[in-house]
DRENVOLO-464649 format. One record per residue: y, z, x of N, C-alpha, C, O in turn; residue in three letters. Coordinates in Angstrom, 1 decimal, m for minus. Each point is the difference from the previous one (the first is absolute). Layout:
<pts>
    nc2    nc3    nc1   cac2   cac3   cac1    cc2    cc3    cc1    oc2    oc3    oc1 type
      Y      Z      X      Y      Z      X      Y      Z      X      Y      Z      X  ALA
...
</pts>
This chain:
<pts>
    nc2    nc3    nc1   cac2   cac3   cac1    cc2    cc3    cc1    oc2    oc3    oc1 type
  167.5   70.6   20.5   m1.1    1.1    0.7   m0.4    0.1    1.6   m0.6   m1.0    0.5  MET
    1.0    2.1    0.2   m0.2    0.2    1.1   m1.4    1.0    0.2   m0.4    1.0   m0.7  GLU
   m0.4   m1.7    2.1   m1.4    1.1    0.5    0.3    1.2   m0.1   m1.1    0.5    0.5  PHE
    2.3    0.9   m0.9    0.1    0.8    0.2   m0.1    0.7   m1.5   m0.4    1.2   m0.3  LYS
    0.9   m2.4   m0.8   m0.2   m0.1   m1.1   m1.8    0.6   m0.6   m0.3    0.8   m1.0  ASP
   m0.4   m1.3    1.7   m1.4    0.0   m0.2   m0.8    1.6    0.4   m1.1    0.6   m0.3  LEU
    1.9   m0.5    0.9   m0.4    1.6    0.3    0.7    1.2   m1.0   m0.4    1.1    0.1  LEU
    1.4   m1.4   m0.9    0.8    0.4   m0.5   m0.8    0.6   m1.5    0.0   m0.8   m1.0  ASN
   m0.5    1.7    0.8   m0.2    0.3   m1.3    0.6   m0.2   m1.8   m0.5   m0.1   m1.1  PRO
    2.0    0.2    1.6    0.8   m0.3   m1.5    0.0   m1.3    0.0    0.8   m0.5   m0.9  GLN
   m1.3   m0.4    1.7    0.3   m1.9    0.4   m1.0   m0.1   m1.2    0.3   m0.7   m1.0  PHE
   m1.9    1.5    0.9   m0.6   m0.2   m0.9    0.2    0.1   m1.1   m0.5   m0.7   m0.9  TYR
    1.2    1.7    0.7    0.1    0.7   m1.0    1.1   m0.9   m1.3    0.0   m0.5   m1.1  ILE
    0.5    0.6    2.1    1.3   m0.9   m0.7   m0.2   m1.7   m0.1    0.5   m0.7   m0.9  ASP
   m1.2    0.4    1.7   m0.4   m1.8   m0.5   m1.5    0.2   m1.1    0.0   m0.2   m1.2  MET
   m0.5    0.5    1.6   m1.4   m0.4   m1.2   m0.4    1.5   m1.0   m0.9    0.2   m0.7  GLY
    1.8    0.4    1.0   m0.3    1.7   m0.6   m1.5    0.5   m0.1   m0.4    0.2    1.2  GLY
   m0.6    0.1   m2.2   m1.1    0.7    0.0   m1.3   m1.2    0.7   m0.7    0.0    1.0  LEU
    1.1   m1.0   m2.4   m1.3   m0.9    1.2    0.6   m0.4    1.2   m1.0    0.0    0.8  TRP
    2.1   m0.2    0.0   m0.3    0.1    1.5   m0.7    1.1    0.5   m1.0   m0.2    0.7  MET
    1.5    1.5   m0.9   m0.1    1.1    0.4   m1.7    0.0   m0.2   m0.5    0.5    1.1  VAL
   m0.5   m0.8   m1.8   m1.5    0.1    0.0   m0.6   m1.0    0.6   m1.2    0.2    0.3  LEU
    2.2   m1.8    0.0   m0.4   m0.9    0.5    0.1    0.7    1.5   m1.1    0.2    0.6  PHE
    2.2    0.1    0.1   m0.1    0.6    1.0   m1.2    0.9    0.6   m0.5   m0.2    1.1  ILE
    0.2    1.4   m2.1   m1.1    1.2    0.5   m0.8   m0.7   m0.4   m0.6    1.0   m0.3  VAL
   m0.1   m2.0    0.0   m1.1   m1.0   m0.1    0.0   m0.8    1.6   m1.0    0.0    0.7  PHE
    2.2   m0.6   m0.5   m0.3   m0.8    1.1   m0.2    1.2    1.5   m0.5   m0.2    1.0  ALA
    1.0    1.1   m1.4    0.2    0.8    1.9   m1.6    0.2   m0.5   m0.8   m0.6    0.7  GLU
    0.5    1.2   m1.4   m1.7    0.8   m0.1   m1.1   m1.5   m0.2   m1.2    0.2    0.2  THR
    1.6   m1.1   m0.4   m0.9   m0.9    0.0    0.0   m1.5    0.7   m1.0   m0.7    0.4  GLY
    2.4    0.4   m0.3   m0.3   m1.6    0.8    0.4    0.4    1.2    1.0    0.7   m0.1  LEU
   m1.5   m0.9    1.4   m0.3   m0.3    1.0    1.6    0.0    0.8    0.4    0.6    1.0  PHE
    0.1   m1.4   m1.8    1.7   m0.4    0.9    1.0    1.6   m0.9    1.1    0.3    0.5  ALA
   m1.5    0.2   m1.4    0.7    1.0    0.1    0.4    1.2    0.4    0.5    0.8   m0.9  GLY
   m0.7   m0.5    2.3   m0.2    1.2    0.3    1.5    0.6    0.3    0.2    1.2    0.2  PHE
    0.7   m2.2   m0.2    1.4    0.2    0.5    0.8    0.4   m1.4    1.2    0.4    0.1  PHE
   m1.6   m0.5   m0.8    0.7    0.3   m1.3    0.2    1.9    0.0   m0.6    0.9    0.5  LEU
    1.8   m1.1   m1.6    0.1    1.6    0.2   m0.7    0.9   m1.3    0.6    0.3   m1.1  PRO
   m1.8    0.0    1.5   m0.8    0.6   m1.5    0.4    1.8    0.3    0.2    0.5   m1.1  GLY
    0.1    0.4    1.9    0.2    1.5   m0.3    1.6    0.2   m0.6    0.4    0.8   m0.8  ASP
    0.3   m2.0    1.5    1.7   m0.1   m0.4    0.2   m0.4   m1.0    0.9    0.5   m0.6  SER
   m1.8   m1.5   m0.1    0.4   m1.0   m1.1   m0.8    1.4   m1.5    0.4    0.1   m1.1  LEU
   m1.2    0.5    1.8   m0.9    0.9   m1.5    1.9    1.1    0.1    0.7    0.2   m0.9  LEU
   m0.5    0.1    2.1    0.4    1.6   m0.4    1.3   m0.5   m0.7    0.7    0.7   m0.7  PHE
   m0.4   m2.1    1.0    1.8   m0.4   m0.6   m0.2   m0.6   m1.4    0.9   m0.1   m0.8  VAL
   m2.4   m0.4    0.4   m0.2   m0.1   m1.0   m0.2    1.1   m0.6    0.3   m0.2   m1.2  SER
   m0.6    1.4    1.3    0.3    1.5   m0.8    1.0    0.2   m0.4    0.3    0.4   m1.1  GLY
    0.7   m0.9    2.6    1.6    0.5   m0.9    0.2   m0.6   m1.4    0.2    0.6   m1.0  ILE
   m0.4   m1.8    1.3    0.2   m1.2   m1.0   m1.0   m0.1   m0.8   m0.3   m1.1   m0.5  PHE
   m0.6    2.3    0.1   m1.3   m0.7   m1.2    0.6   m0.9   m1.0   m0.2   m1.2    0.0  SER
    1.1    2.0   m1.2    0.3    0.1   m1.3    0.5   m1.8   m0.1   m0.2   m0.7   m1.0  VAL
    1.0    0.3    2.5    0.8   m0.8   m0.1   m1.0   m0.9   m0.6   m0.1   m0.3   m1.2  LYS
   m1.3   m0.4    2.7   m1.1   m0.6    0.2   m0.5    0.5   m0.9    0.0   m1.2    0.0  LEU
   m0.7    1.8   m1.1   m0.3    0.2   m1.1    0.7   m0.6   m1.3   m0.5    0.0   m1.1  MET
    1.7   m0.4    1.4    0.5   m0.9   m1.1    0.2   m1.1    0.7    0.4   m0.7   m0.9  ARG
   m0.5    0.2    1.6    0.2   m1.7    0.8   m1.0   m0.4   m0.9    0.1   m1.2   m0.3  SER
   m1.1    1.7   m0.2   m1.3   m0.3   m0.5    0.1    0.0   m1.5   m0.9   m0.5   m0.5  ILE
    2.0    1.1   m0.3   m0.1    0.4   m1.6   m0.6    1.0    0.2   m0.6    0.1   m1.0  GLY
    0.3    1.1    1.9   m0.6    1.0   m0.5    0.7    1.2    0.6    0.5    0.4    1.1  LEU
   m0.8    0.3   m2.5    1.6    1.1    0.0   m1.2    1.6   m0.6   m0.1    0.5   m1.2  ASP
   m0.5    0.0    2.4   m1.0    1.0   m0.9    0.7    1.1   m1.1   m0.5    0.7   m0.9  MET
    2.0   m0.8    1.4    0.6    1.2   m0.6    0.4    1.3    0.6    0.7    0.8   m0.5  GLY
   m1.5   m0.7    1.7   m0.5    1.6    0.7   m0.1   m0.4    1.4   m0.9   m0.8    0.4  ASN
    2.0    1.4    0.4    0.0   m0.6    1.3   m1.4    0.5    0.6   m0.6   m0.8    0.7  ASN
    0.0    1.9   m0.9   m1.4    0.3    0.6   m1.2   m1.2   m0.3   m0.9   m0.3    0.8  PHE
    1.1   m0.3   m2.0   m0.9   m0.9   m0.6    0.3   m1.5    0.6   m0.7   m1.0   m0.1  LEU
    1.8    1.4    0.6    0.6   m1.7    0.8   m0.5   m0.1    1.3   m0.2   m1.1    0.5  ASP
    0.0    1.7   m0.1    0.1    0.7    1.8   m1.7    0.2    0.0   m0.6   m0.2    1.1  VAL
   m0.2    0.4   m2.1   m1.2    0.3   m0.3   m0.5   m1.4   m0.4   m1.0   m0.4    0.6  PHE
    1.5   m0.3   m1.2   m0.2   m1.7   m0.5   m0.2   m1.0    1.2   m0.9   m0.7    0.3  MET
    2.3    1.0    0.4    0.3   m0.6    1.4   m1.2    0.7    1.5   m0.5   m0.9    0.7  LEU
    0.3    1.7   m0.6   m1.0    0.7    0.7   m1.4   m0.8   m0.1   m0.6   m0.5    0.9  SER
    0.3    0.5   m2.1   m1.3   m0.6   m0.2   m0.3   m1.6   m0.3   m1.2   m0.5    0.1  SER
    2.3   m0.3   m0.3    0.1   m1.3    0.3   m0.2   m0.4    1.6   m0.8   m0.8    0.4  LEU
    1.6    1.5    0.3   m0.1    0.0    1.5   m1.2    0.3    0.4   m0.5   m1.0    0.5  VAL
   m0.5    2.1   m0.5   m1.0    0.4   m0.1   m1.0   m0.8   m0.3   m1.0    0.1    0.7  ALA
    0.8   m0.9   m1.6   m0.7   m1.5   m0.4    0.0   m1.1    0.9   m1.1   m0.4    0.5  VAL
    2.7   m0.1   m0.1    0.2   m0.6    0.5   m0.5    0.3    1.8   m0.6   m0.7    0.8  ALA
    0.8    1.2   m0.7   m0.6    1.1    1.5   m2.0    0.0    0.4   m0.7    0.0    0.9  GLY
    0.6   m0.2   m2.5   m1.4    0.1   m0.1   m0.7   m1.8    0.0   m0.9   m0.5    0.6  ILE
    1.6    0.2   m1.3   m0.5   m1.3    0.1    0.7   m0.8    1.4   m0.6   m0.9    0.5  LEU
    1.6    1.1   m0.1    0.0   m0.2    1.3   m1.1    0.2    1.5   m0.2   m0.7    1.1  GLY
   m0.2    1.6   m1.6   m0.9    0.5    0.8   m1.4   m0.9   m0.1   m0.5   m0.4    1.0  ASN
    0.1    0.3   m2.0   m1.1   m0.7   m0.7   m0.2   m1.1    0.7   m1.0   m0.4    0.6  MET
    2.1   m0.3   m0.7    0.6   m1.2    0.4   m0.2    0.0    1.9   m0.3   m1.0    0.6  VAL
    0.7    2.3    0.1    0.1   m0.5    1.3   m1.6    0.6    0.3   m0.4   m0.2    1.1  GLY
   m0.4    0.8   m2.0   m1.1    0.2    0.4   m1.3   m1.2   m0.2   m1.1    0.0    0.5  PHE
    1.6   m0.8   m1.5   m0.5   m1.0   m0.2   m0.1   m1.5    1.2   m0.7   m0.9    0.4  TRP
    2.1    1.3   m0.2    0.6   m1.2    1.4   m0.6    0.6    1.5    0.3   m0.7    1.0  PHE
   m1.1    2.0   m0.8   m0.8    0.0    0.8   m0.8    0.4   m0.1   m0.5    0.7    0.9  GLY
   m0.2   m0.9   m2.1   m1.5   m0.1    0.0   m0.1   m1.3   m0.1   m1.2    0.0    0.2  LYS
    1.6   m1.3   m0.3    0.4   m1.2   m0.2   m0.5   m0.2    2.0   m1.1   m0.2    0.4  LYS
    2.1    0.4    0.3    0.3   m0.4    1.0   m0.3    0.9    1.2    0.6   m0.2    1.1  SER
   m1.5    1.3   m1.4   m1.1    1.0    0.8   m1.4   m0.7    0.2   m0.7    0.7    0.8  GLY
    0.1   m1.7   m1.2   m1.4   m0.8    0.5    0.8   m0.8    1.2   m0.5   m0.1    1.2  PRO
    1.4   m0.4   m1.4    0.6   m0.4    1.2    0.3    0.2    1.1    0.1   m0.8    0.9  MET
   m0.1    2.1   m1.0    0.3    1.2    1.4   m1.0    0.3    0.5    0.0    0.5    1.1  LEU
   m1.0   m0.6   m1.9   m1.2    1.1    0.0   m1.1   m1.1    1.2   m0.9    0.4    0.8  TYR
    1.4   m2.0   m1.3   m1.2   m0.7    0.6    1.2   m0.7    1.6   m0.6   m0.9    0.7  LYS
    1.9    1.4   m0.3    0.7   m0.5    1.0   m0.4    0.8    1.1   m0.1    1.3   m0.1  ARG
    0.0   m1.9    1.1   m0.2    0.4    1.3    1.1    0.8    0.9    1.0   m0.6   m0.1  LYS
   m1.0    2.1    1.1    0.4    0.2    0.5    1.4   m0.5    1.0    0.0   m0.7    1.1  ASP
    1.0    1.1   m1.7    0.9   m0.7    1.3    0.8    1.2    0.5   m0.5    1.1    0.1  SER
    1.5   m1.3    0.1    1.5    1.0    0.8    0.1    0.7   m1.0   m0.5    1.2   m0.2  PHE
    1.2   m1.9   m0.6    0.4    0.9   m0.9   m1.1    0.2   m1.7    0.3    0.7   m1.0  PHE
   m0.8   m1.0    1.2   m1.3    0.3   m1.1   m1.3    0.1    0.5   m0.7   m0.9    0.3  PHE
    0.1    2.5   m0.2   m1.4    0.4   m0.2   m0.6    0.2   m1.0    0.7    0.5   m0.9  LYS
   m2.4   m0.9    0.6   m0.3    0.4   m1.0   m0.2    1.7   m0.1    0.0    0.4   m1.1  GLN
   m0.2    0.3    1.8    0.1    1.4    0.2    1.1    0.7   m0.6    0.0    1.0   m0.7  LYS
    0.7   m1.5    1.1    1.2    0.4   m1.0    0.3    0.0   m1.3    0.6    0.7   m0.8  TYR
   m1.3   m2.0    0.4   m0.2   m0.1   m1.6   m1.0    0.9   m0.4    0.2    0.5   m1.1  LEU
   m1.3   m0.2    1.8   m1.1    1.3   m0.4    0.9    1.3   m0.4    0.0    0.5   m1.1  GLN
    0.7   m0.3    1.9    0.3    1.5    0.6    1.0   m0.4   m1.6   m0.1    0.7   m1.0  LYS
    0.9   m1.6    1.2    1.3    0.3   m1.5   m1.2    0.4   m1.1    0.1    1.0   m0.7  ALA
   m1.3   m1.9    0.5   m0.9    0.0   m1.1   m0.6    1.7   m0.6   m0.1    0.4   m1.1  HIS
   m0.4    0.3    2.7   m0.4    1.1   m0.3    1.0    0.9    0.1   m0.2    1.0   m0.7  ASP
    1.6   m0.9    1.4    1.0    0.5   m1.0    0.2   m0.1   m1.3    0.0    1.1   m0.7  PHE
    0.1   m2.2    0.2    0.3    0.0   m1.3   m1.3    0.3   m1.2    0.3    0.1   m1.2  TYR
   m1.7    0.1    1.9   m0.8    1.0   m0.6   m0.1    0.9   m0.3   m0.5    0.5   m1.1  GLU
    1.3    0.2    2.3   m0.2    1.8    0.1    1.5    0.3   m0.6    0.2    0.9   m0.7  GLU
    0.8   m1.8    1.0    1.7    0.3   m0.1    0.4   m0.4   m1.2    0.7    0.8   m0.6  LYS
   m1.1   m2.1    0.0    0.6   m1.2   m0.2    0.6    0.3   m1.3    0.8   m0.8   m0.5  GLY
   m1.2    2.0   m0.2    1.1    0.0   m1.1    1.3    0.9    0.4    1.1   m0.1   m0.5  GLY
   m1.4    1.3    1.5    1.3    0.7   m0.3    0.4   m1.1    1.0    0.6    0.9    0.6  PHE
   m0.3   m2.1    0.2    0.4   m1.3    0.4    0.7   m0.2   m1.0    1.2    0.3    0.1  THR
   m1.7   m0.9   m1.4    0.7   m0.8   m0.8    0.5    0.8   m0.4    0.9   m0.4    0.7  ILE
   m0.4    1.5   m1.3    0.7    0.7   m0.4    0.9    0.5    0.4    0.9    0.1   m0.8  VAL
   m0.5    0.6    2.5    0.6    0.2    0.7    0.7   m1.8    0.2    0.8   m0.2   m0.9  ILE
   m0.9   m0.6    1.5    0.7   m1.3    0.2    1.0   m0.2   m1.0    1.1   m0.5    0.2  ALA
   m1.6    0.8   m1.6    1.2   m0.1   m1.1    1.4    0.6    0.5    1.1   m0.6   m0.2  ARG
   m1.3    1.7    0.9    1.7    0.1    0.8    0.4    0.0    1.2    0.8    0.8    0.5  PHE
   m1.5   m1.8    0.1    0.6   m0.7    0.9   m0.2   m1.4    0.2   m0.9   m0.8   m0.2  LEU
    2.6    0.9    0.9    0.2   m1.5   m0.2   m0.6   m1.6    0.7    0.1    0.3    1.2  PRO
   m0.5   m1.6   m1.3   m0.5   m0.7    0.4   m1.8    0.9    0.2   m0.8   m1.0    0.0  ILE
    0.3    1.8    0.0   m1.5    0.3    0.6   m0.2   m0.1   m1.6   m1.0   m0.6   m0.5  ILE
    1.7    1.1   m0.2   m0.3   m0.9   m1.9   m0.9   m0.7   m0.4   m1.1    0.2   m0.4  ARG
    2.2   m1.7    0.9   m0.1   m1.3    0.0   m1.6    0.0    0.6   m0.9   m0.3   m0.7  THR
    0.9    0.5    1.5   m1.7    0.0    1.1   m1.1    0.3   m0.6   m0.9   m0.7   m0.4  PHE
    1.1    2.5    0.2   m1.2    0.3   m0.2   m1.2   m0.6   m1.2   m1.2    0.1    0.2  ALA
    1.7   m0.4   m1.1   m1.0   m0.4   m1.2   m0.8   m1.4    0.4   m1.2   m0.4   m0.3  PRO
    2.1   m0.3    1.2   m0.5   m1.3    0.7   m1.4    0.7    1.2   m1.1   m0.4    0.2  ILE
    1.9    1.3    0.4   m1.0    0.3    1.0   m1.4    0.8   m1.0   m1.0    0.1    0.7  VAL
    1.0    0.2   m1.8   m1.0    0.7   m0.7   m1.0   m0.9   m0.8   m1.1    0.3   m0.5  ALA
    1.8   m1.6    0.5   m0.8   m1.1   m0.8   m0.6   m0.6    1.4   m1.1   m0.5    0.0  GLY
    2.1    0.7    1.3   m1.0   m1.0    0.5   m1.2    1.0    0.7   m0.9   m0.6    0.6  ILE
    0.8    1.6   m0.7   m1.1    0.7    0.8   m1.0    0.8   m1.2   m0.9    0.9    0.1  VAL
    1.3   m1.6   m1.1   m0.9   m0.3   m1.2   m0.1    1.6   m0.8   m1.0    0.4   m0.6  LYS
    1.8    0.1    0.7    0.5    1.3   m0.7   m0.3    0.4   m1.4    0.8   m0.4   m0.9  MET
   m2.3    1.4    0.4   m0.5    0.0   m1.2    1.2   m0.3   m1.2    1.0    0.7    0.2  ASP
   m0.9   m1.5   m1.1    0.5   m0.6   m0.5    0.7    1.4   m1.4    1.1   m0.3   m0.5  TRP
   m1.6    1.2    0.3   m0.2    1.0   m0.7    0.3    0.9    0.3    0.0    1.0   m0.8  LYS
    0.4   m1.0    2.0    0.4    1.1    0.9    1.5   m0.3    0.3    0.8    0.8    0.1  LYS
   m0.6   m2.2    0.1    0.7   m0.8    0.4    1.3    0.5   m1.3    1.1    0.6    0.3  PHE
   m1.4   m1.0   m1.4    0.9    0.0   m1.4    0.4    1.2   m0.3    1.2    0.2   m0.2  MET
   m2.7    1.3    0.3    0.8    1.2   m0.6    1.5    0.2    1.2    1.2    0.1   m0.3  MET
   m2.0   m0.1    1.8    1.2    0.3    1.1    1.3   m0.8   m0.7    0.8    0.6   m0.6  TYR
   m0.7   m1.9    0.5    0.9   m0.6   m0.4    1.0   m0.1   m1.1    1.1   m0.5    0.2  ASN
   m1.5    1.0   m1.4    0.2    1.1   m0.9    0.8    1.3    0.2    1.1    0.5   m0.5  VAL
   m1.8   m0.1    1.3    0.5    2.1    0.2    1.9   m0.6    0.9    1.2    0.2   m0.1  ILE
   m2.0   m1.1    1.0    1.0   m0.6    1.1    1.5   m0.4   m1.0    1.0    0.7    0.0  GLY
   m1.2   m1.6   m0.4    0.8   m0.8   m0.6    0.9    1.0   m1.1    1.2    0.1    0.1  SER
   m2.2    0.6   m1.1    1.3    1.5   m0.8    0.4    0.7    0.5    0.9    0.7   m0.5  VAL
   m1.2   m0.6    1.9    0.7    1.2    0.6    1.4   m0.8    0.6    1.1    0.5   m0.2  ALA
   m1.2   m1.5    0.9    0.8   m0.4    0.4    1.1   m0.4   m0.7    1.1    0.4    0.3  TRP
   m1.4   m1.2   m1.5    1.3   m0.1   m1.0    0.3    1.1   m0.8    1.2    0.1   m0.3  ALA
   m1.8    0.7   m0.1    0.0    1.4   m0.7    1.1    0.9    0.5    1.0    0.4   m0.5  PHE
   m1.6   m0.1    2.2    0.7    1.1    0.8    1.7   m0.9    0.4    1.1    0.5   m0.1  SER
   m1.3   m1.6    0.5    1.4   m0.4    0.8    1.1   m0.7   m1.6    1.2    0.0    0.2  ILE
   m1.5   m0.3   m1.1    0.6   m0.3   m0.8    0.8    0.8   m0.9    1.1   m0.3   m0.3  ILE
   m2.1    1.6   m0.2    0.4    1.1   m0.4    1.1    0.9    1.0    1.1    0.5   m0.5  PHE
   m1.5   m0.3    1.7    0.5    0.4    0.9    1.6   m0.5    0.1    0.8    0.8    0.3  ALA
   m0.4   m2.6   m0.5    1.1   m0.4    0.2    1.1    0.3   m1.2    1.2    0.5    0.0  GLY
   m2.1   m0.9   m1.4    1.1    0.7   m0.8    0.5    1.0   m0.4    1.2   m0.1   m0.4  PHE
   m2.3    2.0    0.7    0.5    1.0   m0.3    0.6    0.7    1.4    0.6    1.1    0.1  TYR
   m0.9   m1.9    0.7    0.9    0.3    1.0    2.0   m0.2    0.1    0.9    0.7    0.3  LEU
   m1.2   m2.2   m0.9    1.2   m0.6   m0.1    1.3    1.2   m1.7    1.1    0.3   m0.2  ASN
   m2.6   m0.2   m0.5    0.4    0.6   m1.3    0.6    1.5    0.7    1.0    0.6   m0.5  GLU
   m1.5   m0.1    1.6    0.3    1.5    0.0    0.8    0.4    0.6    0.6    1.1   m0.1  PHE
   m0.3   m2.4    1.2    1.2   m0.1    0.8    1.1    0.0   m0.8    1.0    0.7    0.3  LEU
   m1.0   m1.5   m1.3    1.4   m1.1   m1.0    0.2    1.6   m0.9    1.2    0.2   m0.2  VAL
   m2.1    0.7   m0.2    0.1    0.7   m0.9    0.7    1.6    0.9    0.8    0.7   m0.5  ASN
   m1.5   m0.6    1.8    0.6    1.1    0.5    1.0   m0.4    1.0    1.0    0.7   m0.2  LYS
   m0.9   m1.4    1.1    1.3   m0.7    0.3    0.7   m0.7   m0.1    1.0   m0.2    0.7  TYR
   m1.6   m0.6   m1.7    0.9   m1.5   m0.4   m0.1   m1.1    1.1    0.8   m0.9    0.0  ASP
   m1.9    1.0    1.1   m0.4   m0.9    0.8   m0.7   m1.1   m0.6   m1.2    0.3   m0.1  PHE
    1.5   m1.4   m0.3   m0.8   m1.1   m0.3   m0.6   m0.7    1.1    0.7   m0.3    1.0  HIS
   m1.9    0.1   m1.1   m0.8   m0.8    1.4    0.3   m1.6    0.0    0.2   m0.7    1.0  LEU
   m0.1    0.5   m2.4   m0.3   m1.5    0.4    1.7   m0.6    0.3    0.3   m1.1   m0.2  GLU
    0.5    1.9    0.5    1.5   m0.4    1.1    0.2    0.4    1.5    1.0   m0.1    0.7  LYS
   m2.5    0.6   m0.4   m0.6    0.1    1.4   m1.0   m0.8    0.2   m0.7    0.6    0.9  HIS
    0.1   m1.6   m1.0   m1.3   m0.5   m0.2   m0.3   m0.6    1.3   m1.2   m0.3    0.2  LEU
    1.9    0.2    0.6   m0.1   m0.6    1.4   m0.5    1.3    1.1   m0.8   m0.2    0.9  GLU
    1.5    1.4   m1.3   m0.8    1.1    0.7   m1.2    0.5   m0.5   m1.0    0.5    0.6  ILE
    1.1   m0.7   m1.9   m1.5    0.4   m0.4   m0.8   m0.8    0.1   m1.0    0.4   m0.6  ILE
    1.0   m2.1    1.2   m1.3   m0.9    0.0    0.5    0.9    1.9   m0.6    1.0    0.4  VAL
    1.4   m1.4    0.0   m0.1    0.5    1.5   m1.1    1.4    0.5   m0.8    0.2    1.0  LEU
    1.2    0.7   m2.5   m1.0    1.2    0.8   m1.6   m0.2    0.0   m0.8    0.2    0.9  ILE
    0.7   m0.8   m2.3   m1.3    0.0   m0.4   m0.9   m1.5    0.6   m1.2   m0.2   m0.3  LEU
    2.0   m0.6    1.1   m0.8   m0.7    0.9   m0.1    0.7    1.6   m0.8   m0.6    0.8  VAL
    1.4    1.6   m0.6   m0.2    0.8    1.1   m1.3    1.0   m0.4   m1.0    0.3    0.6  VAL
    1.3    0.0   m1.4   m1.4    1.4   m0.3   m1.1   m0.9   m0.6   m1.1    0.5    0.1  ILE
    1.1   m2.0   m0.9   m1.3    0.0    0.1   m0.7   m1.4    0.9   m1.0   m0.6   m0.3  THR
    1.9    0.3    1.5   m0.1   m0.9    0.9   m0.7    1.0    1.2   m0.9   m0.2    0.8  THR
    1.9    1.2   m0.9    0.1    0.9    0.9   m1.3    0.3    1.4   m0.1   m0.1    1.2  GLY
   m0.6    0.6   m2.7   m1.7    0.6    1.1   m0.7   m1.4    0.1   m0.9    0.0    0.8  PRO
    1.2   m1.6   m1.5   m0.9   m0.9    0.5    0.4   m0.4    1.7   m0.7   m0.3    1.0  VAL
    2.2    0.3   m1.2    0.4   m0.9    1.5   m0.7    1.4    1.1   m0.5   m0.1    1.2  ILE
    0.5    1.0   m1.8   m0.1    1.6    1.1   m1.5   m0.5    0.3   m0.3   m0.2    1.2  TYR
   m0.6    0.0   m2.3   m1.5    0.1    0.4   m0.2   m1.5    1.3   m0.5    0.0    1.1  LYS
    1.0   m0.9   m2.0    0.3   m1.1    0.3    0.3   m0.4    2.0   m0.6   m0.8    0.7  MET
    1.4    1.4   m0.4    0.9   m0.2    1.7   m0.6    1.0    0.4   m0.9    0.1    0.9  PHE
    1.7    1.5   m1.8    0.0    1.1    1.3   m1.3    0.8   m0.1    0.0    1.0    0.7  PHE
   m1.2   m1.3   m1.5   m1.2    1.1    0.2   m0.8   m0.4    1.0   m0.5    0.8    0.8  ALA
    0.3   m2.4   m0.8   m0.7   m0.3    0.7    0.5    0.1    1.6   m0.8    0.0    0.8  LYS
    2.5    0.3   m0.3    0.4    0.0    1.0   m0.7    1.7    0.6   m0.3    0.3    1.1  ASP
    0.2    0.5   m2.5   m0.1    1.4    0.1   m1.8   m0.5    0.3    0.1    1.1    0.4  SER
   m1.0   m1.4   m0.4   m1.1   m0.2   m0.5   m0.4    0.1    2.3   m0.8    0.6    0.7  LYS
    1.7   m1.7   m0.5   m0.2   m0.7    1.2    0.3    0.6    0.8   m0.5   m0.4    1.1  SER
    1.5    1.7   m1.2    0.6    0.9    0.9   m1.1    1.3   m0.1    0.0    0.9    0.9  LYS
   m0.6   m0.8   m1.5   m1.1    1.3   m0.2   m1.1   m0.6    1.0   m0.4    0.6    1.0  VAL
   m0.1   m2.0   m1.5   m1.2   m0.4    0.9    0.4   m0.5    1.0   m0.7   m0.9    0.4  GLY
    1.9    1.0    0.5    0.6    0.1    1.6    0.0    1.4    0.4   m0.7    0.2    1.0  GLU
    1.1    0.5   m1.5   m0.1    1.6    0.2   m1.5    0.5    0.3   m0.2    1.0    0.7  MET
   m0.6   m1.5   m1.2   m1.4    0.4   m0.1   m0.5   m1.0    1.3   m1.2    0.0    0.4  LYS
</pts>
């Protein structure tokens, strides 16, 4: 096994089947160290291999739609549980941060701003974070740290997990079906290109926001 294998969705599918997929989803959304795992691309590729994944645990629904639906449901549950663990971790570690004195890297006012932001737009953040790599790992942790209302968190946790799992897994399965039937083009034979495209699409906005948006704001400030 090489490091690049850890970024390859099919590596996890071939190595551990459905149970491995569910663990990766749980780890990426619930464990602090899971931010580097391939969430979106894993779900898309899982959609392509949905029938194979269901059979890997001895389940054959006898209908492709039911196989994809069951896979999406299981992934959504894994994502919900992962976010719950992330929230719990944030809630337990939060009190230490509230007692921590200001330093060069840490300011209490930033923590208060995060709290106010989650009070106002926390639900939207929890849902949208599902579709953003890295951010989806830390969003539930921050929600726990700033003590976001539990019922509100859970409602948007479920909405975000279901929307994320069902949209990407169904897209993977039915796009592959369409291309195979219409053009005899099999996505599973071109997974490296597909994963690369998905990484660019999902991480592009995050990278732009982190590096280029700040530069744009600073230039506007200088012009003023």
